[in-house]
C-alpha positions in Angstrom: 78.1 71.1 134.3 80.7 68.7 135.7 84.4 69.1 135.3 84.5 66.2 132.8 81.7 67.8 130.7 83.4 71.2 130.8 86.7 69.6 129.7 85.0 67.6 126.9 83.3 70.8 125.7 86.5 72.7 125.8 88.4 69.9 124.0 85.9 69.9 121.2 86.0 73.6 120.8 89.8 73.8 121.1 90.3 71.0 118.5 87.7 72.4 116.0 88.8 76.0 116.2 92.5 75.5 116.7 92.7 73.0 113.8 90.7 75.4 111.6 92.9 78.4 112.5 96.0 76.3 112.1 94.8 75.5 108.6 94.3 79.2 107.9 98.0 79.6 108.8 98.8 77.5 105.7 97.8 80.5 103.6 100.9 82.2 105.1 103.4 79.6 103.8 106.2 81.1 101.9 105.5 84.6 103.1 105.9 84.1 106.8 108.2 81.6 108.6 106.3 79.0 110.8 107.3 80.7 114.0 105.9 84.0 112.6 102.4 82.7 112.0 101.2 83.7 115.4 102.0 87.4 114.6 99.1 87.2 112.1 96.7 84.5 113.4 96.5 85.6 117.0 95.5 89.2 116.4 93.2 88.1 113.6 91.5 85.8 116.2 91.1 88.6 118.7 89.7 90.9 116.0 87.2 88.3 114.8 86.2 87.6 118.4 85.4 91.2 118.9 83.6 91.5 115.5 81.5 88.4 116.0 80.6 89.4 119.6 79.5 92.9 118.4 77.7 91.7 115.3 74.1 91.4 116.7 74.1 95.1 117.9 76.2 96.5 115.0 73.4 98.3 113.3 72.1 99.6 116.6 75.5 101.2 117.2 75.7 102.7 113.7 72.3 104.2 114.1 73.2 105.7 117.5 76.4 107.1 116.2 74.5 108.8 113.3 72.1 110.3 115.8 74.9 111.6 117.9 76.6 113.1 114.9 73.4 114.8 113.8 73.0 116.3 117.3 76.6 117.4 117.3 77.6 115.5 120.4 81.3 114.8 120.8 81.2 112.7 123.9 79.8 109.4 122.6 81.3 106.5 124.6 78.5 106.0 127.1 75.8 106.0 124.4 77.7 103.7 122.1 78.6 101.2 124.8 74.9 101.1 125.9 73.9 100.5 122.2 76.5 97.7 121.8 75.8 96.0 125.1 79.5 95.9 125.9 82.2 98.2 127.1 83.5 98.4 123.6 82.1 99.1 120.1 82.9 99.6 116.4 81.4 102.5 114.4 82.9 101.5 111.0 80.4 101.3 108.2 82.1 98.0 107.3 81.3 94.7 108.9 84.1 92.2 109.0 82.5 90.2 106.2 81.8 93.4 104.3 85.5 93.9 103.8 85.4 91.3 101.1 83.2 93.4 98.9 86.1 95.6 97.8 89.2 93.5 97.1 91.2 96.2 95.5 91.1 98.4 98.7 91.0 95.7 101.3 94.1 96.9 103.2 92.9 100.5 103.5 89.4 99.4 104.4 90.7 96.9 107.0 92.8 99.6 108.7 89.8 101.9 108.7 87.6 99.2 110.2 90.2 98.5 113.0 90.6 102.3 113.7 86.9 102.6 114.3 86.9 100.3 117.3 86.6 101.9 120.6 89.9 103.1 122.2 90.2 100.2 124.5 90.1 97.7 121.6 92.5 99.8 119.5 95.0 99.7 122.4 94.7 95.8 122.5 95.3 95.6 118.7 98.3 97.9 118.9 99.9 95.6 121.5 100.2 93.0 118.7 102.1 95.5 116.4 99.7 94.3 113.7 99.9 97.1 111.2 103.2 95.9 109.7 101.7 92.4 109.3 98.8 93.9 107.4 101.3 95.6 105.0 103.2 92.4 104.5 99.9 90.4 103.9 98.7 93.0 101.4 102.0 93.4 99.5 102.1 89.6 99.0 98.5 89.4 97.9 97.2 87.2 100.7 95.3 89.6 103.0 92.0 89.0 101.1 92.4 85.2 101.4 93.2 85.4 105.1 90.1 87.6 105.9 88.0 85.4 103.7 89.0 82.3 105.7 88.1 84.1 109.0 84.7 84.9 107.5 83.7 81.2 107.2 80.9 79.8 109.4 83.4 77.5 111.1 85.5 80.5 112.1 82.7 82.1 114.1 84.0 83.2 117.6 81.1 85.1 119.1 80.8 85.1 122.9 77.3 83.6 122.6 78.7 80.3 121.4 82.2 80.2 122.8 82.7 81.0 126.4 85.6 83.1 127.6 87.3 80.1 129.2 87.0 78.1 126.0 88.2 81.0 123.9 91.2 81.4 126.2 92.2 77.8 125.8 91.9 78.1 122.0 94.3 81.0 122.2 96.6 79.1 124.4 96.6 76.1 122.2 97.5 78.3 119.2 100.2 80.1 121.1 101.6 76.7 122.2 101.7 75.5 118.5 103.4 78.6 117.3 105.9 78.6 120.1 106.8 75.0 119.6 107.5 75.7 115.9 110.2 78.2 117.1 111.3 76.2 120.2 110.3 79.1 122.5 109.6 78.9 126.2 106.3 80.6 125.7 103.7 77.9 126.1 105.9 75.7 128.3 103.7 76.4 131.4 100.2 76.7 130.2 98.0 75.3 132.8 95.3 72.9 131.7 91.8 73.4 133.0 91.7 70.3 135.1 94.7 71.5 137.2 93.1 74.9 137.6 89.8 73.4 138.7 91.6 71.4 141.4 93.3 74.6 142.6 90.0 76.4 142.6 88.3 73.6 144.6 91.1 73.7 147.2 90.9 77.5 147.4 87.1 77.5 148.1 86.8 74.3 150.0 87.1 75.6 153.6 84.6 78.5 153.0 82.2 76.9 150.5 79.1 76.6 152.8 79.7 80.1 154.3 80.0 81.6 150.8 76.8 79.8 149.7 74.9 81.2 152.7 76.4 84.7 152.7 77.2 85.4 149.1 80.5 86.2 147.5 82.2 89.6 147.0 85.9 89.0 146.2 89.0 90.2 144.4 91.1 87.6 142.5 94.6 88.0 141.2 97.1 86.2 139.0 100.6 87.6 138.9 101.7 85.7 135.8 98.3 85.4 134.1 99.1 84.4 130.5 95.8 84.6 128.7 94.0 84.7 132.0 92.6 81.2 132.1 93.2 80.7 135.9 91.2 83.8 136.6 88.4 82.6 134.4 88.2 79.1 135.9 88.4 80.4 139.5 85.6 82.8 138.6 83.5 80.0 137.2 84.0 78.0 140.4 82.9 81.0 142.6 79.9 81.6 140.4 78.9 78.0 140.8 78.7 78.6 144.5 77.0 82.0 144.2 75.5 82.8 140.8 75.4 86.5 141.9 79.0 86.6 143.0 80.6 90.0 142.7 84.1 89.3 141.4 86.8 91.8 140.4 89.7 90.3 138.5 93.3 91.6 138.4 96.3 90.2 136.5 99.7 91.1 135.2 101.5 89.6 132.2 104.9 90.2 130.7 104.3 88.9 127.1 102.6 91.5 125.0 100.6 89.1 122.9 99.2 87.0 125.7 98.5 90.2 127.7 96.5 91.6 124.8 94.5 88.3 124.6 93.8 88.5 128.4 92.7 92.1 128.2 90.4 91.3 125.2 89.0 88.3 127.1 88.1 90.3 130.2 86.6 93.1 128.1 84.3 90.7 126.3 83.3 89.2 129.6 82.2 92.6 130.9 85.0 93.1 133.4 87.2 96.1 134.0 89.9 95.6 131.4 92.0 98.3 133.1 92.7 95.7 135.8 94.7 93.7 133.3 98.3 95.2 133.4 101.2 94.7 131.1 104.7 94.5 132.6 107.2 92.5 134.6 105.7 91.5 137.9 109.1 91.2 139.6 110.6 94.5 138.5 107.6 96.6 137.6 104.8 95.8 140.0 101.5 97.3 138.7 99.6 96.5 141.9 101.8 98.1 144.6 99.7 98.3 147.8 96.9 96.1 146.6 95.6 93.2 148.7 93.5 90.3 147.3 91.0 87.7 148.6 92.2 85.0 146.3 95.5 84.5 144.4 95.9 81.8 141.8 99.0 81.5 139.7 101.5 79.3 137.8 104.6 81.4 137.5 107.5 80.2 135.3 109.9 77.5 136.5 113.6 77.8 136.5 113.7 81.2 134.8 116.6 83.5 135.9 115.9 87.0 137.3 119.2 88.5 136.1 117.4 91.2 134.1 115.3 92.2 137.2 118.2 92.0 139.6 118.6 95.7 140.3 114.9 96.3 140.8 114.5 93.2 143.0 117.4 94.1 145.2 116.1 97.6 145.6 112.7 96.2 146.6 114.4 93.8 149.1 116.1 96.8 150.8 112.6 98.1 151.7 112.4 95.2 154.2 108.9 94.6 155.6 107.6 97.5 153.5 108.4 95.7 150.3 107.6 92.3 148.7 110.9 90.6 149.3 111.8 91.1 153.0 113.5 87.9 154.0 116.1 86.9 151.4 116.4 86.3 147.7 116.7 83.0 145.9 119.6 82.1 143.6 119.7 84.2 140.4 118.9 81.2 138.2 115.3 80.6 139.5 112.6 83.3 140.1 109.9 81.0 141.5 110.2 82.0 145.1 110.1 85.7 144.2 106.7 85.1 142.8 105.8 83.3 146.0 106.9 86.3 148.1 105.0 88.6 145.8 101.8 86.6 146.4 102.3 86.6 150.1 102.7 90.4 150.1 99.5 90.8 148.2 97.4 88.4 150.2 94.7 89.8 152.5 94.9 88.7 156.2 91.8 86.6 155.4 93.0 85.6 151.9 94.0 82.3 150.3 96.6 81.5 147.6 97.2 78.5 145.4 100.5 78.7 143.5 102.3 76.1 141.4 106.0 75.4 141.9 108.3 72.7 140.8 110.4 70.7 143.2 113.3 73.0 143.9 111.5 75.4 146.3 111.0 72.5 148.6 114.7 71.8 149.3 117.1 74.0 147.2 119.4 76.2 149.3 121.2 75.3 152.6 120.7 76.9 156.0 121.1 80.6 155.8 120.4 80.8 152.0 117.7 82.9 150.5 115.7 79.9 149.5 115.8 78.4 153.0 114.9 81.8 154.5 111.9 82.1 152.3 110.6 78.7 153.4 111.3 79.8 157.0 109.3 83.0 156.4 106.2 80.9 155.4 106.6 78.3 158.3 107.5 80.7 161.1 104.5 82.9 160.2 102.4 79.7 160.0 101.1 80.7 156.5 101.7 77.4 154.7 98.6 75.2 154.9 99.3 72.4 152.5 101.5 71.2 149.6 99.9 68.9 147.0 102.0 66.9 144.6 100.2 66.5 141.3 101.1 63.7 138.8 103.8 64.0 136.2 102.9 64.7 132.6 100.1 67.0 133.5 101.4 70.1 131.5 101.5 70.6 127.8 105.3 71.1 127.5 106.8 69.6 130.7 106.6 66.3 132.5 108.4 67.2 135.7 107.1 66.9 139.2 105.0 69.9 140.3 103.3 71.0 143.5 100.5 73.2 144.5 101.4 75.3 147.6 98.3 76.4 149.5 99.0 79.6 151.5 96.7 81.4 153.9 97.3 84.0 156.6 94.2 82.9 158.5 94.5 79.2 159.3 91.7 77.5 161.2 92.5 76.7 164.8 92.9 73.0 164.1 95.4 73.7 161.3 97.7 76.1 163.2 101.3 75.0 163.5 100.7 72.2 160.9 101.3 71.6 157.2 99.4 69.0 155.3 101.4 67.0 152.7 99.2 65.5 150.0 100.7 62.9 147.6 98.3 63.0 144.6 100.9 61.7 142.1 98.8 58.6 141.6 95.4 60.3 141.3 94.8 60.9 137.6 93.5 59.2 134.5 95.3 58.7 131.2 94.2 60.9 128.3 92.9 59.1 125.3 95.1 61.3 123.2 98.1 63.2 124.4 98.1 67.0 124.2 101.8 67.8 123.8 103.4 66.3 126.9 100.1 66.2 128.7 99.3 62.5 129.0 97.5 62.6 132.3 94.5 64.6 133.6 92.3 65.0 136.6 88.7 63.9 136.0 85.8 64.6 138.4 86.7 61.6 140.6 90.3 62.6 140.8 89.5 66.2 141.9 86.9 65.0 144.4 89.4 62.5 146.0 92.1 65.1 146.4 89.6 67.6 147.9 88.4 64.9 150.3 91.9 64.1 151.4 92.7 67.8 151.8 89.6 68.7 153.7 90.1 65.8 156.1 93.5 67.2 157.0 94.8 64.1 158.7 97.2 61.2 158.1 95.5 58.8 155.7 95.2 56.9 152.5 92.2 57.6 150.3 91.2 55.5 147.3 88.6 55.4 144.6 89.1 52.5 142.2 92.6 52.9 140.9 92.9 56.4 142.2 95.1 56.8 145.3 95.9 59.9 147.5 98.1 59.7 150.6 98.3 62.5 153.2 100.6 63.3 156.2 100.2 66.1 158.7 103.4 67.5 159.9 104.4 70.1 162.5 106.0 73.2 161.1 109.1 72.4 163.2 109.4 69.1 161.4 110.8 71.1 158.5 113.3 73.0 160.6 116.9 72.0 161.3 120.1 73.4 162.8 123.2 73.0 160.8 126.2 72.9 163.2 129.9 73.0 162.5 131.8 70.2 164.3 135.4 70.9 165.1 138.3 68.6 166.2 141.6 69.7 167.7 145.0 70.1 166.2 147.1 67.5 167.9 150.8 67.1 168.5 152.9 64.1 167.6 151.7 62.3 170.6 148.1 62.8 169.7 147.4 65.4 172.4 145.4 68.5 171.6 147.5 71.7 171.2 146.0 74.3 173.5 146.0 78.1 173.2 144.9 80.0 176.3 143.7 76.7 177.7 141.5 75.9 174.7 142.1 73.4 171.9 142.7 74.8 168.5 140.4 73.7 165.6 142.0 71.7 162.8 140.3 73.0 159.7 141.2 69.8 157.8 139.0 67.8 160.2 136.1 70.2 160.2 132.7 68.7 159.5 129.0 69.7 159.6 125.9 68.0 161.0 122.3 68.7 160.1 120.3 68.2 163.3 116.4 68.1 163.3 115.2 71.1 165.3 113.0 69.0 167.6 116.1 67.0 168.6 118.3 68.1 171.5 121.7 69.0 170.1 123.7 67.7 173.0 121.9 64.3 172.9 122.4 64.2 169.2 126.1 64.7 169.6 126.4 62.1 172.3 124.6 59.6 170.1 125.9 60.3 166.6 129.3 62.0 166.9 131.1 61.6 170.2 131.3 57.8 170.1 133.4 58.2 166.9 135.2 61.4 167.7 135.3 61.9 171.5 137.3 65.1 171.2 134.8 66.9 168.9 132.9 70.0 169.8 130.4 72.4 168.2 131.4 75.9 167.2 128.1 77.5 168.3 128.9 80.8 166.6 128.7 79.1 163.2 125.4 77.3 163.8 122.6 78.2 161.4 118.9 77.4 161.4 117.5 76.1 158.1 114.3 74.9 156.5 113.7 72.1 154.1 110.5 70.2 153.1 111.6 66.7 152.1 108.3 65.8 150.4 109.5 62.8 148.5 111.2 61.3 151.6 108.0 61.5 153.6 106.2 59.2 151.1 109.1 56.9 150.3 108.2 53.3 150.2 110.9 50.7 150.6 110.7 48.0 147.9 112.8 44.9 148.6 115.2 44.0 145.7 114.3 40.9 143.7 115.9 37.6 144.8 118.9 36.5 142.8 117.2 33.2 141.9 114.2 35.2 140.4 116.6 37.4 138.4 118.5 34.4 137.1 115.3 32.7 136.1 114.1 35.8 134.2 117.5 36.1 132.4 117.2 32.4 131.3 113.7 33.0 130.0 114.9 36.1 128.0 117.7 34.0 126.5 115.3 31.3 125.5 113.0 33.9 123.9 115.9 35.4 122.0 117.1 32.0 120.7 113.5 31.2 119.5 113.3 34.6 117.8 116.6 34.2 116.1 115.8 30.7 114.9 112.5 32.1 113.5 114.3 34.9 111.7 116.9 32.5 110.2 114.1 30.1 108.9 112.3 33.1 107.4 
């Protein structure tokens, strides 16, 4: 199935299910505030997803449980999971729909039903802190109505009809809606499937043929996994190449609700749900010492790490033994900490695609933590490519974003190089906006970006209205020396004042120059400084090497300003139109 077909199927499922579930939220009006709807609807969706998935084997599980009780066996898990066909089960005599048969006791019966899930599902439900919501629903007389709505045919959420990826996006659409109603940051960086598929294509492109021939056994990791859609989509891509691929997914997520959804998602897919960890990746790393084949992630933009400061600084003191060995970014933005976390967890043969906004390209002067982190990537020759994607590609933000492609095992022809890919004009308009997402990648867009990336050379690639431009740069093109230029203190006659035979620097005349690393510093001074200040010199003790990736400047196109005659003619035409319009209004 093509990316466009997958996106269409997902869009239909998202709209149908999300609209239905949003309508169910109307039952909560007056009892819950709009931003609290998610506290009810999200856990109900997870519970119904489990219930519908288990429904075909429900009786088989009950029969097995009865047999085990009759035989007096206390250790039941293996038998019951075999009966259910999943790594989870429910041994309640109630079905989800059966709860409606006893309206007077529905709260007690519902709690009993939930408590009869296997322990791994109970743990997920507890993450939602759902019991207090059941009490509130029951006390206000609406628990029955809510369960009844989830029992409708349109609310069916079984894994046989709705894939894990589609279900994940339904969850994300709901979380986005609920978050927007409370103006929360949650939902601001959900990553649409089209972007993830591009990232997945770029990750597998260099090894696609080899993987198809030899098969795939791989570990994949997302350090800010949300509801785990990046892991799902990358897994889909790898299974396209090798239907028998052996994949092990790992992820960590801070938000309890989205973590619970991710864990439920993997459990239903048949993966090891224990690999989904709850906690703060920066201050409470759950995968210390792990190394992964593929890392795919979209960590938050512009979020401060003030609360994690102590733990992060302690980790930084570990040097090369820790995740943050080369400097720390400004406290107001944690993006590059996630970048360093990914680098630390990447196998020597691994590949990472991580989304960043524009600030990690240039923020921070020579000697700063941000500059040092860029230098860490470049000096180790781990940065393979940076791809600018179009604006208005995310649900809740329209800013410029970039995919950084990192590998510790560059091919020989890529060594010492970085490919810059301007794909900002390679998208199609959505027929209907989804939040701020007005643009998307279709199959042709993804194919064109992959073609440009795979070619790894300077070029312009087109397909109809789609345009991608690429430039290959040396690592040292992003390196510079920042020097301090001094001029002497002079006496009344303009002669330098000497001390021990040396001129003394006048701090009021002090200046700095940023000199490209490839350029000879002496030659630069002779050309750009000394003709205007012959007495200037460089204080070499203060020189610092820095790193900056001026992506926008590399693709800047000069556009000549309009001629004054053309501007005057346009103004005259506008005045004429205004006069005609006013005359028409006055006549009317």
